[in-house]
C-alpha angles and dihedrals in degrees: 000000000000113000130180109236123228120230094259090050090050090052092046094050096033096123091056093042093045091055091052092049093048090052095050108032112151122249091252094073126096130203111270127159091231097042099113093044089053091050091049090049091051091051095047093045093049097246086120130021129228120210127188131200108201147154118230126203131172091267105037152002113239115197116222098180148342128223125188117197137175137179114259120200123201102203092188094062096022091237127150118205136172111241119206094218095185138351128194135176117200092207137354105322114201123233093248091058092049091050093046089052092048090051090054091049090048091055091047092048093048093048088053096051098257121154098200145009110232132189144154125226143155094201109117093209092057092043089052092052090049091051091050088054091050092250118161107257101157101094123101116221111222127197129182120196104225093207094055107031102078096069091045092051089052089053092052094050094060 
């Protein structure tokens, strides 16, 4: 079951959540000494949402996965989407669990006026699920490191 965590739950389970985020940060992030504190602040303030998939027994809660989402607005087209900022499974997560989680995120996105759920991944299993659901998986995500690109551009011009 995928459940959106409340701020006090995020604080209580931060070590577990932090590990998942560190393992699955998107390629748009940059090293910054305060990066994880900023992410925590965004989660607690509601700028981003933290979701947990877990199994609960009488003795313990065992996390299966963590998803961090946020609303992404495209001002040019006036479109609101739900971005899966990062996604992490602590162990092998079965397809049924992934699909159940996606269904929950779809309901949440729809209830909040989103047109699409968007994400980036290089994990073949997730790409395969997206393709089975007729998701667009044909784009290539490009990043250019500002601090390193100038010399490389000069080398290509020669």
